[in-house]
C-alpha positions in Angstrom: 134.1 94.0 111.0 132.7 90.7 111.9 132.9 87.7 110.0 131.2 84.2 110.3 131.4 81.3 107.8 128.6 79.0 106.9 129.8 76.1 104.9 126.8 75.6 102.5 128.6 73.3 99.8 131.7 72.0 98.7 130.4 70.2 95.5 131.8 70.5 92.2 134.6 72.9 92.9 137.8 72.2 90.8 141.1 73.1 91.7 141.8 74.8 88.2 139.8 77.3 86.3 137.0 76.4 84.1 137.9 74.3 81.1 134.7 73.1 79.8 131.7 74.8 78.1 128.9 75.7 80.3 126.1 73.0 80.5 122.5 72.9 82.0 119.7 70.3 82.8 116.2 71.0 82.4 114.7 70.4 85.8 111.4 72.6 85.2 109.3 69.5 86.3 110.7 70.5 89.6 107.6 72.8 90.0 104.5 71.2 91.5 102.4 73.5 89.3 102.7 75.1 86.1 103.5 78.6 86.0 102.6 80.7 82.9 102.7 84.4 82.7 99.5 85.2 80.8 97.1 88.0 80.0 96.2 90.6 77.4 98.2 93.5 75.9 98.6 94.9 79.8 100.9 91.7 80.1 102.9 92.2 76.8 105.6 93.6 79.4 106.4 92.4 82.5 106.5 88.6 83.8 109.1 88.9 86.6 110.3 86.5 89.4 111.6 87.4 93.0 114.2 85.1 94.2 115.0 85.0 97.8 115.3 82.9 101.0 111.9 83.2 102.7 112.4 80.6 105.8 116.2 81.0 106.3 117.2 77.4 104.9 119.7 78.9 102.5 117.9 77.6 99.3 116.4 80.4 97.3 112.6 80.3 97.0 110.7 81.7 93.9 107.7 84.2 93.9 106.6 84.3 90.0 104.3 86.7 88.5 101.4 85.3 86.8 99.9 88.3 84.7 96.3 87.3 84.3 96.9 84.1 86.1 97.5 83.9 89.7 101.2 84.7 91.0 102.8 81.9 93.1 105.2 81.2 95.6 107.5 78.2 95.2 109.3 76.8 98.4 112.6 75.1 97.6 113.2 71.8 98.8 116.3 70.9 96.7 119.0 68.8 98.4 122.6 70.0 98.2 124.0 69.4 94.7 121.0 67.3 93.6 118.1 68.0 91.5 115.9 71.2 91.8 112.8 70.6 93.7 110.0 72.8 94.9 106.9 72.6 97.2 104.0 75.0 96.3 103.7 77.9 99.0 101.1 79.8 100.6 100.7 83.6 99.8 97.9 86.1 99.5 96.0 85.4 95.9 96.8 88.3 93.4 96.3 88.4 89.8 97.4 91.1 87.6 101.0 90.7 88.9 103.6 92.1 86.5 106.7 91.4 88.8 108.2 91.4 92.4 111.4 92.4 94.3 112.2 91.1 97.6 113.3 93.7 100.4 113.4 93.6 104.2 111.4 96.8 104.6 110.9 96.7 108.4 114.4 95.3 109.0 113.1 92.4 111.3 115.2 89.8 109.4 112.3 88.4 107.5 112.1 89.3 103.7 109.2 91.0 102.4 107.8 91.3 98.9 107.0 94.4 96.9 104.7 93.2 94.2 104.1 95.4 91.0 100.7 95.1 89.3 98.5 96.5 86.5 96.3 98.2 89.4 97.1 98.8 93.0 100.7 97.5 93.8 100.9 95.5 97.0 103.3 95.1 100.0 103.6 91.7 101.5 105.0 91.3 104.9 107.1 88.1 105.4 107.3 86.2 108.6 110.5 84.3 108.0 108.8 81.0 107.5 107.7 81.6 103.8 104.4 83.1 105.3 103.1 86.6 103.8 100.5 88.9 104.7 99.1 92.0 102.8 100.4 95.0 104.6 99.9 97.4 101.8 97.4 99.6 103.8 99.1 99.1 107.3 102.4 100.5 105.7 100.6 103.5 104.0 101.4 102.7 100.4 99.6 105.2 98.3 96.7 103.6 96.2 97.0 104.3 92.6 95.5 102.4 89.4 98.6 102.5 87.3 100.5 100.1 85.2 103.6 99.3 87.1 106.5 97.8 85.4 109.8 98.9 87.2 111.1 99.1 90.8 114.1 100.0 92.8 114.8 101.2 96.4 117.2 102.3 98.8 118.0 103.5 102.3 118.6 107.2 102.5 120.6 108.8 105.2 118.8 109.0 108.5 115.8 106.7 107.1 114.7 103.9 109.1 112.8 102.5 106.2 113.6 102.3 102.5 112.8 104.8 99.8 110.5 103.0 97.2 110.4 104.1 93.5 108.0 102.8 91.3 108.2 103.0 87.5 104.8 103.1 85.3 104.4 102.3 81.8 101.6 103.7 79.5 98.8 105.7 81.2 95.7 103.5 80.5 93.3 106.4 81.3 94.7 108.6 78.6 91.9 108.8 75.6 94.8 109.5 73.2 97.1 106.8 74.3 98.7 104.4 74.0 101.4 106.1 71.6 103.1 109.4 73.5 100.8 108.4 76.7 103.7 107.3 78.8 102.9 107.8 82.6 104.7 109.2 85.3 106.5 107.4 88.2 106.8 107.8 91.7 109.4 108.1 94.5 107.8 107.4 97.9 109.8 108.2 101.1 108.8 107.1 104.4 107.7 108.9 107.4 108.8 107.0 110.6 107.6 103.6 110.2 105.0 103.7 107.2 104.9 105.6 103.9 104.3 109.1 103.4 103.8 111.5 100.3 104.6 110.7 96.9 107.0 112.5 94.8 106.2 112.5 91.1 109.1 111.7 88.7 107.9 113.7 85.6 108.5 113.4 82.4 107.7 109.7 82.3 108.9 108.2 79.4 107.4 104.2 79.9 109.8 103.0 82.3 110.6 99.1 82.0 113.6 99.0 84.4 115.3 101.2 87.1 118.2 100.9 89.5 119.4 103.0 92.4 123.3 102.5 92.5 126.5 104.8 93.8 127.4 104.9 90.0 130.6 106.8 90.7 131.4 105.1 93.9 131.4 108.7 95.7 128.8 108.0 98.4 125.8 109.3 96.3 123.4 106.8 94.8 121.5 108.1 91.6 118.5 106.7 89.8 118.9 105.1 86.5 115.5 104.7 84.5 115.3 102.5 81.3 112.3 103.3 79.0 110.6 101.9 76.1 111.0 104.1 73.0 108.0 102.4 71.4 105.5 104.3 73.2 107.1 107.6 74.0 107.7 108.0 70.3 109.7 111.0 70.4 111.6 113.4 72.7 112.3 110.7 75.6 115.6 109.1 76.7 117.2 106.9 79.2 117.2 108.9 82.5 119.6 109.7 85.5 118.2 111.5 88.6 119.6 112.7 91.7 117.5 111.5 94.8 117.7 114.3 97.1 116.4 116.9 95.8 114.7 114.6 93.4 116.1 116.1 89.9 117.4 115.1 86.5 121.1 115.2 86.0 121.6 118.4 83.8 125.0 116.8 82.5 123.4 113.3 81.4 123.8 112.6 77.9 120.5 111.7 76.2 120.1 108.2 74.8 117.0 106.9 73.4 116.4 103.2 73.5 113.5 100.8 73.1 114.8 99.9 76.9 113.5 97.0 78.6 115.9 95.9 81.3 119.2 97.1 83.2 121.8 94.9 84.7 125.0 96.5 86.3 128.3 94.9 87.5 132.0 95.6 87.5 133.3 93.6 84.5 136.6 95.5 84.0 138.2 95.2 87.6 138.5 99.0 88.2 135.7 98.8 91.0 133.1 100.9 88.7 129.8 99.2 87.7 129.4 98.8 84.0 125.8 98.9 82.7 124.1 96.8 80.2 120.5 97.9 78.8 118.4 95.5 76.8 116.2 96.8 73.7 114.9 96.0 70.6 117.7 95.5 68.6 121.0 96.2 70.3 121.6 95.3 73.9 123.8 98.3 74.7 126.9 97.6 77.2 128.5 100.9 78.3 131.6 101.1 80.2 131.7 103.2 83.6 134.5 105.8 83.1 133.9 107.4 86.6 132.9 110.6 85.0 130.3 109.4 82.5 129.8 106.0 80.4 131.2 104.9 77.1 129.3 102.8 74.8 131.1 99.3 74.2 132.6 98.5 70.8 130.4 96.1 68.6 133.4 93.6 68.7 132.8 93.0 72.4 130.2 90.5 71.3 127.5 91.5 73.6 125.1 93.6 71.2 123.1 90.3 70.4 121.0 92.2 68.1 119.5 89.2 66.1 118.9 85.7 66.9 122.1 83.7 66.8 120.6 80.6 65.0 117.8 80.0 62.7 116.9 81.8 59.6 115.1 84.8 61.1 117.1 88.1 60.6 114.9 90.6 62.2 116.1 92.3 65.2 115.9 90.8 68.6 113.8 91.9 71.6 115.9 91.9 74.9 114.1 92.0 78.3 115.9 90.7 81.4 119.7 90.6 81.6 121.9 89.5 84.3 125.5 89.2 85.2 126.9 86.1 86.9 129.8 83.9 86.8 128.3 80.6 85.3 131.8 78.9 85.3 133.2 80.2 88.2 136.4 81.2 86.4 136.3 84.9 87.9 135.0 86.4 85.0 131.2 87.4 85.0 129.3 86.2 82.1 125.9 87.8 80.9 122.4 86.3 80.4 119.8 87.9 78.3 116.1 86.8 78.1 114.7 87.5 74.7 111.1 87.1 73.0 108.9 89.1 70.7 106.5 91.3 72.5 103.9 89.3 70.9 103.4 89.2 67.2 105.3 92.2 66.2 106.2 91.6 62.7 109.3 94.1 62.6 111.1 91.7 65.2 112.2 88.3 65.2 109.5 85.9 66.5 111.7 82.8 67.2 114.4 84.5 69.3 116.7 82.4 71.4 117.9 83.5 74.9 121.5 84.5 75.0 124.4 83.2 77.4 127.2 85.4 76.7 130.6 83.8 78.4 133.3 86.2 79.0 136.7 85.5 77.8 140.2 86.0 79.2 140.4 89.2 76.9 137.1 90.6 78.1 135.1 89.6 75.0 131.8 87.5 75.1 131.1 84.5 73.0 127.8 83.1 72.7 127.2 79.7 74.3 123.4 79.3 75.0 122.9 76.7 72.5 125.8 74.7 73.7 124.6 74.9 77.3 121.2 73.8 76.2 119.2 77.1 77.4 118.7 78.9 74.1 115.0 78.2 74.4 112.8 80.7 71.8 109.7 81.2 74.1 108.8 84.7 74.6 110.9 85.1 77.5 110.6 88.1 80.0 111.9 88.0 83.6 114.7 85.7 84.7 117.4 84.9 87.6 120.7 83.5 88.0 120.9 82.1 91.4 122.4 79.0 93.1 119.2 76.8 93.8 120.7 73.8 95.2 123.7 75.0 97.1 126.5 73.3 94.9 128.0 76.7 94.1 126.9 76.9 90.4 124.6 79.5 89.1 121.3 78.1 87.8 118.7 79.8 85.7 115.1 80.6 86.1 113.3 82.1 83.3 109.8 83.3 83.1 107.8 83.1 79.7 104.9 84.8 78.3 102.0 82.4 77.5 104.6 79.5 78.1 105.6 77.5 81.4 108.4 78.9 83.6 111.7 77.3 83.1 114.1 75.9 85.7 117.6 75.0 84.3 120.3 73.3 86.6 123.8 74.3 85.9 126.0 71.2 85.7 129.1 72.7 84.2 132.3 70.3 84.5 135.5 71.6 85.8 134.0 74.9 87.2 136.4 77.0 89.4 136.0 77.8 93.0 133.6 80.3 94.5 132.6 82.2 97.3 129.3 83.8 98.6 129.4 87.0 100.7 126.0 88.2 102.8 126.1 91.6 104.5 124.1 91.9 107.7 124.3 94.9 110.0 122.2 95.6 113.1 119.4 98.1 113.2 117.6 99.4 110.1 118.5 98.4 106.7 119.8 95.0 107.7 120.8 93.5 104.6 123.0 96.6 104.3 121.8 97.7 100.8 124.1 99.9 99.4 127.3 98.3 100.7 130.0 97.4 98.3 131.5 94.1 98.5 135.4 93.7 97.3 136.6 90.4 97.1 140.4 90.0 96.7 142.1 86.6 95.3 145.7 86.8 94.4 146.4 90.3 92.5 142.8 90.7 91.4 140.0 92.4 93.2 136.1 91.8 92.1 133.6 94.2 93.3 129.7 93.9 93.7 127.2 96.5 95.3 124.2 95.4 97.3 121.2 96.8 95.5 117.5 96.3 94.9 116.2 96.8 91.4 117.2 96.4 87.8 116.4 93.7 85.6 113.0 93.3 83.8 110.3 93.1 86.9 112.5 90.5 88.4 114.5 90.9 91.6 116.9 89.1 94.1 118.0 89.4 97.6 120.6 86.7 97.8 124.4 86.5 99.0 126.7 87.9 96.2 128.3 85.2 94.3 131.8 85.3 93.2 133.7 83.0 90.9 137.2 82.5 91.9 138.8 80.2 89.2 142.0 78.1 90.6 142.3 80.4 93.5 142.0 78.5 96.8 142.1 81.5 99.2 140.4 85.0 99.1 139.8 87.9 101.4 136.9 90.1 101.6 136.4 93.8 102.5 133.0 95.6 103.1 132.6 99.3 102.3 129.3 99.8 104.4 126.4 102.2 103.7 127.5 104.6 106.4 131.1 104.8 104.4 132.9 102.8 107.2 135.6 100.5 105.5 136.3 97.3 107.1 139.3 95.3 107.3 140.4 92.9 104.7 139.4 89.5 106.3 139.7 85.9 105.1 136.9 84.1 103.7 136.3 80.1 103.4 136.4 79.3 99.8 133.3 77.2 98.3 131.2 78.6 101.1 128.8 81.2 102.3 130.7 83.8 104.4 128.3 86.5 106.5 129.9 89.7 107.4 128.7 92.3 110.0 130.4 95.7 110.7 132.7 96.1 113.6 130.8 99.0 115.6 133.2 98.4 118.8 136.3 100.4 117.4 138.3 97.2 118.0 
């Protein structure tokens, strides 16, 4: 395994574990144009943002959905450790966009965009300089007038290009809809260097999020779909499917949720990824036991089923969820974007976003109000990503009928950190499906390189690890083909790029 060090920031790293509460500064004025996710009832859901480096300057850029408004590309111009700043980029004009996910489809080293829409989805080919061209027809993506609200992808064995999975919501053509009118979803496998026939995922239960992951870490990725019970009404459930042949897991226990988003990460240290599913009401965290998932106890503090301040006691509505180590103490925290669908009277109207900080005993404590990010717009998609290269995860939040928010992380006394980027030659250049293990002292943290999850929001960024007071660490990568790399040192408070050693030496 080859390893390269890239020193991208040494700012803000303390010699001890985090002691202070999280803190953020509002940098929303960094955007050169106001971005609002608007539109009618077909944009009650969706509202995502793709976060990725479109020009190789090691600063994440944003492609934000607009719904009935145009989507926009924002090119990051932030100085290291300074205020967050963006310029307006050039991108094919698209409206009716619900969300987007970055992915290097043709493995040329430049990230492309899969754009989800009410109508024909789009594939935008990146040129590595934040320029994009519509490659939907050239790459053979099947045209379909659907209401697409979820996406995931992976490289299957023997494929040069990735398998794409699109999750669709209500079938707008059904005259008896919208209730009990959930649309089917699609898995599209490539034929050479373009896309071939579509496999239908049936039944469909109004998918709002999906993620392909090797949940059991046995080398067999599976597709998890989170569905919205509001429209399937009865008979539906959260789904788990094997990929090839495409089929539902017969032994999968059926759970029904008003499912909105999926986030996954190992938070227990056993190497297996947990999952949290947002919903109307409870936000369900499940522990991964290897042979199945177990609902977390209420006492863990992640259910966040009602607004945590104010006098509105009605159930919350959770959308995007994401794990990330906000204070770099070595314990992943959890952000949940909240917001009423529109004016649904059964659920809270003023519903603040959650920032749940993980404690040493594994429980989570609400700190969104303390951190200053407990805004109560109708939030949808989001991202935790280091926008200014200081090693602290900043926050992007997309709101329905309100401006997009940018929050700069200024947490004092944060711990050390490391970022790991996996790169391999040939196809699947970003090594999607790899497991990255980071060892500091007697603790090992694990993260998988995936595409999907969240709510209509995706990232293609180096994996971020908090290290607390540890001043050294080692990394090991289990590559998509099963090759297990050696433990190699990383530079703390820096980006480390890792490639597989194919020489056998």
